[in-house]
C-alpha positions in Angstrom: 2.1 40.6 4.7 2.4 44.6 5.2 1.8 45.9 8.8 1.7 48.8 10.5 3.8 50.1 13.6 2.0 53.2 14.3 0.4 56.5 13.0 2.3 59.9 12.6 -1.1 61.9 13.4 -0.8 60.5 16.8 2.9 61.5 17.6 3.8 65.1 18.6 5.0 65.8 15.1 1.6 65.1 13.3 1.3 67.4 10.3 3.7 70.7 9.4 1.0 72.8 7.8 3.8 74.9 6.6 5.2 72.1 4.2 4.7 72.5 0.5 2.5 69.5 -0.1 0.2 70.6 3.1 0.0 73.8 1.5 -0.9 72.4 -1.9 -3.6 70.5 -0.1 -5.2 73.4 1.6 -5.1 75.3 -1.6 -6.9 72.6 -3.4 -9.6 72.4 -0.6 -10.2 76.1 -1.0 -10.3 76.1 -5.2 -12.7 73.1 -5.1 -15.1 72.6 -8.2 -17.6 70.1 -9.4 -17.6 69.1 -13.1 -21.2 68.9 -12.9 -21.8 72.6 -12.1 -20.3 73.7 -15.5 -22.6 74.8 -18.3 -22.1 73.4 -21.6 -25.2 74.6 -23.4 -23.7 77.2 -25.2 -20.6 75.0 -26.3 -23.1 72.6 -27.6 -24.7 75.3 -29.9 -21.5 76.5 -30.9 -20.1 72.9 -31.9 -23.1 72.5 -34.3 -22.6 75.6 -36.4 -18.8 75.0 -36.8 -17.6 74.0 -40.3 -16.7 69.8 -40.1 -13.2 70.9 -41.0 -12.8 73.1 -37.5 -14.7 70.6 -35.4 -12.3 67.8 -36.7 -9.2 70.0 -36.0 -10.8 70.4 -32.5 -11.6 67.0 -31.9 -7.8 66.2 -32.1 -7.0 68.2 -29.3 -9.9 67.1 -27.1 -9.0 63.8 -27.7 -5.8 64.0 -26.8 -6.8 65.9 -23.4 -9.4 63.5 -22.4 -7.0 60.3 -23.1 -4.1 61.9 -21.3 -6.4 62.8 -18.2 -7.3 59.1 -18.1 -3.6 58.0 -18.4 -2.2 60.3 -15.4 -5.6 59.4 -13.5 -4.7 55.6 -13.8 -1.1 56.0 -13.5 -0.5 58.3 -10.5 -1.3 55.3 -7.9 2.2 53.8 -7.9 3.8 57.2 -7.1 1.5 57.5 -4.1 2.7 54.1 -2.9 6.3 55.0 -3.4 6.0 58.2 -1.4 4.1 56.2 1.7 6.7 53.9 1.6 9.4 57.0 2.0 7.4 57.6 5.4 6.3 61.3 3.7 2.5 61.6 5.0 2.2 65.2 3.9 3.0 64.3 0.7 0.9 61.1 0.2 -2.2 63.2 1.7 -1.3 65.5 -1.0 -1.1 62.9 -3.5 -4.5 61.4 -2.8 -6.2 64.8 -3.6 -3.9 65.1 -6.5 -5.2 61.4 -7.9 -8.8 62.8 -7.2 -8.0 65.8 -9.4 -7.0 63.9 -12.2 -10.4 61.6 -12.1 -12.4 65.0 -11.7 -10.3 66.3 -15.2 -11.3 62.9 -16.8 -14.8 63.4 -16.0 -15.2 66.9 -16.8 -13.7 66.4 -20.4 -16.1 63.4 -20.9 -19.1 65.4 -19.7 -18.1 68.4 -22.5 -17.7 65.5 -25.0 -21.4 64.3 -24.1 -22.8 67.7 -24.4 -21.6 68.9 -27.7 -22.5 65.2 -29.1 -19.1 63.5 -29.6 -20.0 60.3 -28.7 -18.1 58.0 -31.6 -15.0 56.4 -30.6 -12.1 58.7 -30.9 -9.3 56.4 -30.8 -8.1 57.3 -34.4 -7.5 61.1 -33.0 -4.6 59.6 -31.0 -3.7 56.1 -32.0 -1.9 57.0 -35.3 0.2 59.8 -33.5 3.7 58.3 -32.8 4.9 60.9 -30.3 1.5 60.4 -28.4 1.7 56.9 -28.4 5.6 57.0 -27.3 4.8 59.1 -24.3 1.0 58.0 -23.4 1.0 54.3 -24.3 4.8 53.4 -23.2 6.9 56.1 -21.3 4.2 57.2 -19.0 2.8 54.2 -17.7 6.5 52.6 -17.7 7.8 55.0 -15.7 5.2 55.1 -13.0 4.4 51.8 -12.7 8.3 51.0 -12.4 7.9 52.5 -8.8 6.2 49.4 -7.6 9.3 47.7 -8.0 12.0 50.3 -7.6 10.6 53.4 -5.5 14.3 55.1 -5.3 14.7 58.7 -5.6 16.2 58.2 -9.2 13.0 56.4 -10.3 10.8 59.0 -8.8 12.7 61.8 -10.5 12.4 59.9 -13.8 8.6 59.5 -13.0 7.9 63.0 -12.0 10.0 64.4 -15.0 7.4 62.4 -17.8 4.2 63.0 -15.6 4.6 66.6 -13.9 7.1 68.3 -16.6 6.7 66.8 -20.1 3.0 65.3 -19.7 1.3 68.2 -17.7 4.2 71.0 -17.7 4.6 70.8 -21.7 2.2 68.9 -23.6 -1.0 69.7 -21.6 -0.2 73.5 -21.0 0.5 73.7 -24.4 -2.5 72.1 -25.7 -4.7 74.3 -23.1 -2.9 77.6 -24.6 -3.5 76.6 -28.3 -7.4 75.4 -28.0 -7.9 78.3 -25.6 -6.3 81.2 -27.8 -8.2 79.6 -31.1 -11.4 79.4 -29.2 -11.5 83.0 -27.5 -10.5 84.6 -30.7 -13.3 83.4 -32.1 -15.6 83.8 -29.3 -16.7 80.1 -29.2 -16.9 77.2 -26.4 -17.1 78.9 -23.0 -17.5 76.1 -21.0 -14.5 74.5 -22.5 -12.5 77.9 -22.0 -13.9 77.7 -18.3 -12.9 74.0 -17.7 -9.6 74.5 -18.9 -9.2 77.2 -16.7 -10.0 75.3 -14.0 -8.0 72.4 -14.7 -4.8 74.4 -15.3 -5.3 75.9 -11.6 -5.2 72.3 -10.4 -2.2 71.3 -12.7 0.1 74.4 -11.7 -0.4 72.7 -8.1 0.7 69.2 -9.4 3.5 70.7 -11.2 4.7 72.6 -7.9 4.6 69.4 -6.1 6.6 67.8 -8.8 9.2 70.5 -9.1 9.6 70.2 -5.0 10.0 66.5 -5.4 12.7 66.5 -8.0 14.8 69.7 -6.5 14.5 67.4 -3.1 15.8 64.6 -4.7 18.4 66.5 -6.8 19.6 68.4 -3.7 20.2 65.1 -2.0 21.9 63.2 -4.7 23.1 65.2 -7.7 23.4 62.1 -9.7 19.4 62.5 -9.8 20.1 65.6 -12.1 21.8 63.8 -14.9 18.5 61.4 -14.6 16.3 64.5 -15.0 18.3 66.0 -17.9 18.5 62.7 -19.8 14.4 62.1 -19.5 14.0 65.5 -20.7 16.5 65.2 -23.5 14.7 62.1 -24.7 11.2 63.4 -24.6 11.1 67.0 -25.4 11.7 66.0 -29.2 9.0 63.2 -28.9 6.6 65.9 -27.2 7.3 68.1 -30.1 6.7 65.5 -32.8 3.4 64.8 -31.1 2.3 68.3 -31.6 3.6 68.2 -35.1 1.5 65.4 -36.1 -1.6 67.1 -34.9 -1.0 70.2 -36.9 -0.4 68.1 -39.8 -3.7 66.7 -39.7 -5.1 70.4 -39.7 -3.9 71.6 -42.9 -6.5 73.8 -44.5 -8.0 75.0 -41.6 -7.2 78.5 -39.8 -5.5 76.1 -36.9 -2.7 76.3 -39.3 -1.9 79.8 -38.3 -1.0 78.7 -34.7 1.6 76.0 -35.5 4.8 78.5 -34.8 3.2 80.1 -31.6 2.3 76.7 -30.3 5.8 75.1 -30.6 7.4 78.3 -29.2 5.1 78.1 -26.4 5.9 74.1 -25.9 9.6 74.9 -26.1 9.4 77.6 -23.6 7.4 75.4 -21.1 9.9 72.5 -21.4 13.0 74.3 -21.0 11.6 76.6 -17.7 10.8 72.9 -16.2 14.3 71.8 -16.7 15.6 75.3 -15.1 13.4 74.9 -12.1 15.0 71.4 -11.1 18.5 72.9 -12.0 18.1 75.2 -9.3 18.6 72.3 -6.8 22.0 71.7 -8.4 23.2 75.3 -8.2 21.8 75.7 -4.9 19.3 78.9 -3.8 22.1 81.2 -4.0 20.5 83.4 -6.5 17.3 84.4 -5.5 16.7 87.2 -8.4 16.7 84.0 -10.5 13.1 82.9 -11.5 14.3 79.1 -11.2 15.3 79.9 -7.6 11.9 80.7 -6.5 9.5 78.3 -4.3 7.7 75.9 -6.5 4.2 77.7 -5.6 5.8 81.3 -6.5 7.7 79.6 -9.8 3.8 78.3 -10.9 2.3 81.5 -10.0 4.8 83.6 -12.3 4.6 80.8 -15.2 0.7 81.5 -15.0 1.1 85.3 -15.4 3.6 84.5 -18.5 1.3 82.2 -19.8 -1.7 84.4 -20.0 0.5 87.3 -21.2 1.6 84.8 -24.3 -2.0 84.0 -24.7 -3.0 87.7 -24.9 -0.6 88.1 -27.5 -1.5 85.2 -29.5 -5.1 86.0 -29.5 -4.3 89.4 -30.9 -2.3 87.8 -33.8 -4.6 85.1 -34.4 -7.8 87.3 -34.3 -6.6 89.1 -37.3 -6.3 85.9 -39.1 -9.0 83.9 -38.5 -12.8 84.6 -38.8 -15.7 83.0 -36.9 -17.8 80.9 -40.3 -21.3 81.8 -40.6 -22.9 78.8 -41.1 -22.1 75.2 -40.7 -20.7 73.0 -43.7 -17.8 74.0 -45.6 -17.1 70.9 -47.8 -14.5 69.4 -45.4 
């Protein structure tokens, strides 16, 4: 039976509000948003006038979003327990907010699905995707739940790379990028664009914490860098294959124009995540290097870079796609 020996908040140390986890906690409190407050009325109207081929293509991405959010919401708990066992109260408090935000993301996507009338079973949009299955059905839950048996720094690094850097920092950001670019270029689904923006702000805090945690463990033991590298090496091609599979389902729709841009964006995401962790191996002797910035500063810079990439992509796709004037295009 587990018992307590005391409470940190009753000691003279209490909490260090300047620590990164508690700065992220405070930022999350300031940026609180409620899924029930978002307006999806225009999205519902837009959805009904889209051709079936457009709706089908968008549904592949939305299904990946909402299933992924459920996965990370339910798989984060072992990480919270591992951090608590390490005695890091600030991190444990932040992970409580982290878990709440993942639940909120699941809720808001479900509200959007209901609003636009996507009420059927959507498993077929993800279950046949081999890359998606490998990451979300097998590797993600295995790595996170392994922490219940082995909460070591090595296991934490492997779990964080998969969760924070592959799932959130590569696949999720790439999905939001491609979906957002396409919809904004056509001037449709403003509610989805807003929820993606809000989720993106939450997840950049999550990724900052993941970078901080990996750097902390790599700085303490460089053997953990090999684990980060190996995990990335194993999963980057799997993530790319998951994206390719989705685009293969979109042949014959305007979404085919986005394959090259989307994969280019995904590769850049994966590379900069690995570089961010690598700075713990090299030390902070090159402060001009983006990878040597603090995790918060790094995410702010990445957000600016992503916005610039989205603007460029919107200009390109805006010349290649035209919003149809009537629903139904024969499939």
